[in-house]
N, C-alpha and C positions, 0 to 999 in steps of 0.2 A: 416177094416183091419181083418175081422173076418175069421177064418178058421174052427172052430167047435163051435157051439152054443148049450148050454144045460141049462135047467131052474136051476137057483140057488136056494138054500134052503130059501132065503129071498123072493123069488117071491111068491106073493099071487095067482096069477091067470095064468100068462103065456099067450102064443098065442094059441088061440083056433080055431077050424075048422071054426067057424063063423066069425073069424076076417078077416079084409081086407088082412092082411099080416100073413102068417103062417110060421112056422119053419118046414123045410124039410131037409133031409140029404144034399142036394145040396146047401142049403142056405135059404134065406128069400124068400118066394114065394107069389106072388098075384094070387089066383085062378081065380078071375074075369077077369084078363087080360092075365092069363097063361104065366107069365114071372117071372123072379128072379131078385133081386137086389144084384149086386156084388157076384154072386155065385162062389164058389170054386170048384165045379165039372161041367163037361160039361152039358149044357142044350140047348134047342132049341132057347130061347130068353132071353137076359140079358139086364137089364138096369144098366149102370155103372155110379157110382158117380165120379170117378176120375181115373187118369192113374197110381197110385201106384201099384206094382206088386201084392199086396195081395187084391186088389180090381178088377183088370183087369187081367183076365187070358186067355191064349189061350184055344180054344176048344168050344166056344159057336157057335150056329148056326147063330146068328145075334146080333148085339150090338147097342143099343140105347144109345146115349151119348150127352153131350152138344157140341155145335159147337166149342167153344173155346177149348175144351179138345180133339177134334178130332185129331189134329196133334200129340199129345202125344200118344194116342192109336194106331195110324198108325205106329208110331216109335217102340212102345213096342211090338205090336202084329202082325205087318207086314200086309200081305193080308187077310183081313176078310171082312164080310158084315157089314158095318157100317151105321147107321141112325142118322145123327147129327140133333140136335135140338136147336134152339136159346133159351136163357134163357126166361122162362115165356110163351113160345109157347106151347099150349096144343096140345096133340096128343092122339090118342085112341088105345088101345090094348084091344080087347075083349069088355067087359063091364066096363072097367076101363078108366077114363080119367086121363091122367098124365101130368105133366109139371116139368121141371127142373129149379132149382133156385140157384143162387150163394150161395157157402158155405164158400168162403174166405180162403180155406185150401191151395190150389195150383192153377196154371193156369188151368182153365176149370172145377174145382171142382164144384159139384152140389149136392143139396138136391133134393130128389124125392118126389113130392106131388102126392098122389093118391086119386082120388075121385070116390067112388062107392056109388050110391043110397043116395046121399046127406051126406054121412059120409067122412070125410078127414083125412088121415094119411100122415105124413111127416117122411121120413127117412133121417136122416141129413147127413149120411156118415161121413167123418172127417170134422171138421169146426173150424174156429176161427173168433173172433170179432175185433182183432186188425187190424189197417190199414196196408195194404201191397201193395206196388206200383206194383206187379207183378201179381195181379189177381183181379177180381171183388170182391167188398166187400160183405160180408154176408148179406142175405136178410132175414128178419123175415117173416115166412110164417105161417100165423094162421092155426090151425088145431084142430082136436078132440083128436088125439093120435100122440104123438111125440116119435120117436125112436132116442135117442141121444147117442152119444159116451160119454165115461168118461175117456179117457186116462190119464188125469191129474185131476181125481176126488177126490182130497184131498185139504183141505183148505191151506195147505202150498204152493201150486202152485198158484203164483201170478206173473204176467209178468211185467217187467220193460218196459220202452219205448224203442222201438227197435232202433230208430235213436240214442239214447244215447248209447246203447250197440255197435252199429257200430262205434261210435266215440272211445269207449274203445278198440275196435279191432285194429283201426288205431294206437292208443297210444301203444298198446302192440307190434305191428309191429315195430314202431319206437324204442321202448326200446330194442327189439331184434337186431335191426340194429346197434345200439350204441355198442352192445356187440359182433358184428360180427356174429350173429345168423340168422337163417331162421324161420320165424313164419309159422308153419304148422297147419292150421285150418281145423279141420275135421267137415264135415256136410253132410247131406243127399244129394245125387246127383240130385234129382228131387224136386224142390220146395224150399228147405232150401238154397241150393247153390245160386240160382238165386236171391232169397230174399236178401241175404247178399251182393251179387254184386250190386244190386240196391240200397240198403241203404248205401253203402260205398261211392256212388257219391257225397253225401252232405258233405263229410269229407276229401276226398283225390281225386287226379287225377292220382295217381300212378297206372299202370297196375298191376293186380293180376294174378298169375300163376295158371294154372289149371291142375289137374290130368286128364288123358285121359278119365276116367269114367264119369267125370262131364262135359266135354266139349260138347258132343252130346246134352244133355239137355239145356245147355246154348245156343247153336245154334238154338234150337227150339223156345225158349223164344224170342231170338232176331228177328226171322223171324215173330213172332207174334206182333212185335212192342214194346216189353218191353225194356226200357232203362236200361242199366247196365254199370258198369265201364268197361274200356278196359281190355281185357284178353289176355293171351298168354298160348298156350299149352306147358308144359315143355318139352315134347319129341321133340319140334321144336327148342330148345335152346341148341343144342348139343355143340356149341362152348363155352358155358359158364360153369363154374365149381363152385361148392359151394353154390350159390344162397344166399349168405349173404345179409341180409337186405331186402329180398323179403317176400311178404306174398303169400302163396300157399294154395289153397283150395283142399282137398282130401276127398274121401269117408271114412267112419269109417273103411272099411275093409283094407285100406291101413296102418293103424296103426300097427307097428310091422312087416311090410312086407319088402321084398327086395327092393321095390321102395324107400325106405327112404334112401338107401345107397348113393344115388347121393348127399345128403345134408351133408355138412361138420359139421355143428353145428345146428341141428334142435331143436326147442322148439315146444311143442305140445299143441294146444288148441282144445276145442270142443264147437260147437254152438248147443245148444239143450235145450229144456225145462227141461230135466232131470238135468241140471246143477244148477237148483234152490236149489237142495240139495247137500250140500258140499260133503257128503260122496260118491255120484255118481262120482264126478270128481276123488276123490282118488282111487276108484275102477278101473277106467279107466286109471289110471296112467297118467293123464294130468297135464301140468303145469298151464293151465288156463282154466276156464269154463265161457262161455258166454251164458246167458239165452235168447235164441231166440226160440220161438216155433211156429209151425204151426197148433197147436190145441188150443181150448179154455182153459183158466185157470178156477180156481174155481169160482171166482165171475162172469165171463162170461158164464159159464155153468148154474149157477143158474139164471142169468138175462135172458138168451136165453129161457130157459124153461118157466119162467114166461111170457116173451114176446109173446110167441106162443099162449098163452091162453088154452093150451091143458088140457083137463080134466084127461088124462091118459098119463103117461110117462113110456116108456121102456127103460132101461139104459143098454148099452153094452160097451165093451171095457174098461179094466182097473179096477179101484177101484169102481166097481159098487155098492157094499153094502153101502158104506159111503154116496154116493150120494143119493141113494134110501132112506136111513134113514133120511137124511136132508130134502129131498122133502116131505116125509110123515109127518115129524114134522112140515113142513111149511104148511101142509094142502093140498098138491098136492099128489094124488094117484099115486104111482110109484111102479114099480117091476123091476126086474133084470133078464138079460140073462147072463149067465157065458160064457166068450168069451176066447178062445185061439187065440192070434194074434201074428203077427210079430211085434216086438218092433221097433218103429221109433221115429223120432223127437229129 
């Protein structure tokens, strides 16, 4: 989710010209293959980790992506030159041997493995280790150097069981229904909303209402064969008023908007890893917070880094300095890249 990357003060070494991956104004660059990973400026060749807008941008000459992620890129970017690759399928760009591996973040998300002259780097993109019925599970990819996100790189961030959180969402909806209210659950439109809809199937069979901004992504997941609870677009329910007793999913941008005027007695909840800290719920003026994240929590960040066997770790996105310090204290050489990124999850 990077937009601008610069070396942090805590970085001991940084990305050097002899490294397989280098830092350029356009983004992370592999000179051996002459391509960029998730660039934020137009380049000739891009390898894309997943379809979120801060990773997949219009303007690249060609896009390499995972086959499961292709429908999302086609939806987000429209007509472009795409090269889809199955997970684990090696392909070559210049002198670099590349393969994409499941990241467990959202449908089609991938880690990028790059091998050049018997040295191996893995760029994680965004990832999580929790079970998720809407995407392939994270795959540990052994490497020499691992570039990891740290969106939730603080020890306070530890995720509960998502199925249990889904049960709590149903209970909240039922409590709202008993008071003649509508439960409005805000969640990100691509990945989070679909995961919530899939997890709800184990706890209820009542259809869920959708904001229009979420519906298109839900349709893409359904076409990919992802099982989710029945949904109905709110705009197609013109004969109904009030929506008391319903659960509706909406993007965070809908909070405080004119869209809410159709609900007579709304109550507001947010599904996000940020809800692990109670103060974040208060700042967003939410009635309820539900801790569901599509990123790794603190224990899984530490576990994943150890599992890769990497001798060098480069930390981006979020609370980098805390994670770098913990890794160095644990005997793993780590350094940080300061990242300005679009907040999600």
